[in-house]
Every structure is written in C-alpha cells, then in structure tokens.
N, C-alpha and C positions, 0 to 999 in steps of 0.2 A: 378699875372698871369704868368709872365715870370719866376720867381723863382720857381713857383709850377710845371712847365712843367717837368723839369728834375727829380724832386722828384716823380712826378706821374709816369713817365716812369720807374724810378728805382723800385718803388713799384710794378708796373705791371710785370717787369722783374723778380723780386724776387718771386712774386706769381706764375708766369709761371714756373720758375725754380723749385720751391718747388713741384709743381704739377707734372712736367715731371719726376723729379728725386726722387720722394718719394718712400718709400719702397713698397707701394701698387702698384704704377705704374710699378716699375721694376719687381715685382713678376707677375703682370698681363701680362707683355710683355713676360716673360719667359714661363708662362703657355700657352700663345697664340702661341708661337713658336712650341710647341709640336703638337697642332692641325694643324698648318700650314704645318709642315713637313709631317704629315699624309696625308693631302690633296694633297701635292706635289707628294707623293709616288703613291697615287691612280691615279692622273692625268697622271703621267709618265707611269704607267702600262697600263692605258687605251689607251694612244696615241701610245705606242709601240706595243700593241697587237691589235690595230684597224684593220690592214689588216687580221689578223687571225679571228677576230670577224666577219668581212664581209664574209670571206670564209666559216667559219664553221656554222654560224647561230645558231639556237636553238638546232640543232642536237649535238652541242658540249656538251650540258648538259644532253641530253636524250639518248645518244648512247654509247655502249661499243665497240669502234672501233679505238683505238689508233694504228696507223701504220705509220711509217716514210716513207714508200714507198721504191722504188728501188733507193738506193743511187748512183748507177752507171748508172742510166738511164738519158735520156734527159728531162729537165723540160717541163711540159705542162702547159697550161693556163686554169684555172677553175675560173669562176666568176670574171675574170679580174685579177686573182692573179697567180703568178708562183709557182707551186708545183711540187714535184717529182711524177712520175707515181705510182699509187697505194696508195698514201698518204691519210690517213684519221685521223681525230682527234675527238674523243668522250671520255668523262671523267666521265660518270655516275658511273662507278665502283670506281673511285677515290673519288667522293663525298660520296658514300655510305661507303667506307672504312674509310674515315676521320670522318664522323659523328658517325658511329657506334662505332669505337674505342674510340672516345672521350666520348660517352655516357656510355660505359662500365667503362672507367676510372673514370668518375664522380660518377657512382653508387657505386664503390668501395671506392673511396677516400673521398667523403663527409661524410658518416657515420663514417669512421675511423678517419678522421680529426677532426670532432666534438667531438667524444669520447676521442681522445687523448688530445684535448684542454681542455675539462672538467676535465680530470684526472690531467693534469699539473697545472691547476688553483686552484683546490680544493683538490685533493687527494694526492698531493706531499707536504711534509713539506717545508716551505719557504727557509730554508738554502740549501736544495738539489735542489730546483726547477730550479735555473739558470743553473746548470750543466746538468741536464736532458734535459732542453730546448735547450741548446747549441748543444747537439748531434742530436736532432730532426731538428734544423735549419741547421745543417751541411749537412743533406741529400739534401737540396736544392742547396748546393754549389758543389755537385759532378757533373762533366761534363756528358753530356748525352751519350757520347760514352762509358763511363764506365758502365752506366746502360745497354747500348746495348750489351756490351761484357759480362757482368754478365748474362743478359737474354739469350744470345746465349749459354754460357757454362753451366749455372745452370738451368735456368727456363725452357728452351725449352725441354731438356731431362727429367726433372722431370715431367712436365705437360704431355708431349707426352707419356712417358712410364708408369706413375703411376696414374695420376689424370684423364686425358681425357678418358682412357678406362673404369674407374669406373663410370664416369659421363654418358657415353654412355650406360653402362650396367644397371645402376639403374635409370637414369633419361632420357633415350633416347626417351621415349614416349612424352616428353614435346617439344613444338615447339622450333626450333633453337638449341636443344641439342642432337638431334638424328643424325644418319649418321656416316660415317667413322671418327674415332678419329684423324686421321692424324699423323704427325710426331712431332707436338709441335709448329710449326710455325703457325701463323694465327691471327685471329681477337681477340680472348680472350687474347692471349699472349701479343699482342700489347697493348690492353687495360689495362692489369695487370701491365705491366712495366710502362706505362704512369701514372697509379694511384700512384705508388710508388714515381714518380717524382713530383706529385702535392700535395700529402698529406702534406709535410712540409709547403707549402704555406698556406694552409687552417689552419693547426694546429697553426703555429706561430702567424698568424694574429689574429685568434679568441682567442687564449690564452691571448694575450696582451689586447684584448678588455675586456675579462672576468675579468682579474686581475685589470684592470683600472676602473671597475664599482664602484660607491660609496658604501662604506661599509653599509650605511643605508638601501640599498635595501636588502642585505642579512640579516642584523639584524632584519629588519622589518618583513620579511617573516618567519624567525625562531621564532620571538616573537609571531606570529600568530599560531604557532604550526607546521610549516613545518620542515621537516628534512633538513639536509645540502644538500642532493641531490635534494630534492623537491624544495628548494629555488633556486638552480642552474638551474634546468630544467624549472621551471615555471616563474621565475623572471629574473635572470641574463641572461640566454640565449636569451629569447625574447628581452631583452633590447639591445643585441648585434646583432640583426638580420641584420642590415644594414652592419655591418662588415662581417658577414657570407656571405651575398649575394655578397659583393664586393670581398672577397677572392675567392669565387666560380667563379666569372667572370674572375678574374686573372688566376685561375687554368684552366679554359676553354680555354683561349687564349694560355696558355702554351701547353695544350694538342693538340689543333688544329694545332699549328705551329711546333711541335716537329718533328725532321728530323732523326738524326742519330740512335737514339735508336730504333725508329719504323722501320727504314730501315733494321736493323740487325735482327729483330725478327718477322716481319710481313709476310715474304714469298715472297713479291714482285710479287703479282698476276697481270695478265694483261688481261683485256677485259672480265671479268666475275664477277658477283655479288656474295657475300658470301651467301652460303646456310645454314650454321650453324656457331657456334662460333669457330670451328676448321679450317675453310676455310682460306687459305692464302689470304691476302689482300694487297692493296697499298693505301697509303694516298697521298694527293696532295703534301705536303711538301717533303716527302721522294721520291716521284716520280720525282719531279723536279731535285733533286740531282742525282738520278740514271739515268735519261734520258738526262741530259744536255750534256754530252760528245758525245753521239750519235747524238743529235740534232745539235750540232755544225758542223757535217759533211754534213749537208744539204746545198748545195750551194745556194738554193733559200732563205734561212733564215726563211722559214715559220714554220719549226719545233721549232725554238727558240721563235718565236713570239707566237706560240701556247702554249709553256710552260709559256710565260709571261701571256697569257690569263688564264692559270691554276692558276698562282700566283694572278691574279686579282680576280678570283672567290673566292679563299681562303681568300683574304683580305676582300672582300665584305661579305663573310659568317661570318668572325670574327666581322666585324662592326655590322652586323644585330643581331648576337647573343648577343653582348654587349648592343646594343640598346634595344632589347627586355627585357633583364634582368633589365635594368634601368627603363623601363616603368613598368615592373612588380613590381619593388621595390617602384616606386612612387605611384602607384594606389592601390597596395595590401600589401604594407609593414607592415601595422598595423595588418594584419591577418597572416603574416608568422610566422611559428613555434608555432602557437597556439595549434597545435596538440600535442606538447610536454607536 
C-alpha cells in the first residue's frame, strides 16, 4: 500500500497531463478562444453603447434621423443622458443600404462563383488548372481600397453614362429599376463592386470541394449515361452543397462588413431610403468610418457611443445571418441544390 501510493499518483498525473496537453485538448482550446473573443467583442460593444441604447430606444432602428446636433452648443439632458442640442440618431437608412447592397452582391456573385468553380474543376485541363485558379484566388488578395478606386475611376462612369440610362429606358417599368439614372454612385454600383470582391471566396472554396470529390461519383454517374456536365450538376455539386453554403456565409460576412470600397462608390447618402438601384446609399460599416472624425468632436461622447451602437447592430446582423444559414443547412441541407 505504501509503495503503491506514489505509483498511483504518478499514473494519475501522467493521465491528467496527457488529457490536458493532448492534440485534441489544445485544438479545442484554440477553437474556443475564437468564440470567446467574439463574445468579448459583443459584450464590449454592448457595454460601451449602453448609454446610447438607453437614449435612442427603438427609434434608433426605425427612423432616418442621424444628426450630430450643434457642435458649438451647450449640452442638454435627455432621458438622463448628455447630448448636443438637435442631436438625433436613427439608422434605418443604414440597415437598408447594408442589407440591399449585400443582397445584390450575393445575387451576382453566387451564380458566377458556382459557374466559375464548375468550369475550373471540370472544364480546364489539369495542367493549366492551378495557374487559372491562382489568378482567381489572387482577386481575393487585392486590398479593398484598390477595388474602391477602380470602381470610382472605371465602374461609376461606365454604369452612369452607358448602362443605367439603357436600363431606365428599356426596363424602367419594372419595380426598383425606374426613375432617374443618377451619376453612377449608388446601390447597384456598391453591390456590383462587392460581388467582385466575394466571387473569389465562393469560387476557390467550391472548386476545391468539387476537385476533392471521390472519382467514383463522377464515374458512376457517367456509367449510367450522364454527360460530364450532368454528372457535375446532378451528383458532384449536390455533394458539395455544405461547402457552397459555408462559402456563401463567408462571402456574406465579407459583404456586410466591407468598408472602404463601398465608401468610395456608394454615394454616402444620409437620412433617406433608396427608391431604386441608382439611389446613393450608405452602409453601416462605411458610415462608421465616414462619421467617426465628426463624432469625436462631440464633447458629450454620445455620437461615438451611437456609432458603437451601429457597430453592435452590424455585429448582431452578421451573427443572425450566419445562424440562420447554419439552421437552414442543418434542417434543409439534404434538399439544397436539388433544383440543379
């Protein structure tokens, strides 16, 4: 019994050490840190923006009334909070601009991304495939400000002078396509630039998934009489549906949080909702950047806290969108892409 005590304690220590420092434990710890950091960010934003939440109430989400007030006036007290005279904070126009531009970007990017991935996986000879794939992936490495500058110099004049007038002329009877064509800044331009930024994410991820599918799936479909494209469309692509949904979630997060490119092509609208695809807009991420310098001039600090509330809303929207996509994938994943 006496000699067995140290042996037993040594065995327990080795067992505990192996469990704590195993590969599985370390990777679980690293994975948990990501979620922990996200929770910390949300908690920090919530605490910092809490005075603004108390001041603005639900009108923050339902009104188009962003106004920093008189920066040279004496602060007044409203609902127990110090603000500048005339200050109002409502961001419905920001929510609309963010969601609509992201929706347009996804409507453009997902079909093109899926088509490009299908072409790269099946239509390109294997010796050439890595080189073409490299250039596609290189699009994802270009800084967003370069996209914004390209959009400002090339896309805005091209759309404003050539494409939008034709759309108004021939398709103006359709909802959201009629009205003044504008100068090129606006909702569609922002969505178009965003789509170019997220297409490489969808294409590269889905292409790797299609290339990595077991050859038996393709061979079996072709043995049953399917063409190469039919095998890709009806067998390989549905088998990679989870990857497609995951890459779309990643692209959605990129589009929701994009700042500089959207700031340079959206038109920076204030306090009105878009009436058509040519209307200038603002998104939450770009608005925070454009308004931060002015908000710092507010001696009460309420403008900065309201911007933090904007960031909190944007973060919650991203979390909700990702959660809904995960739920959709979990409950309806077996039915996705069956229309193909």
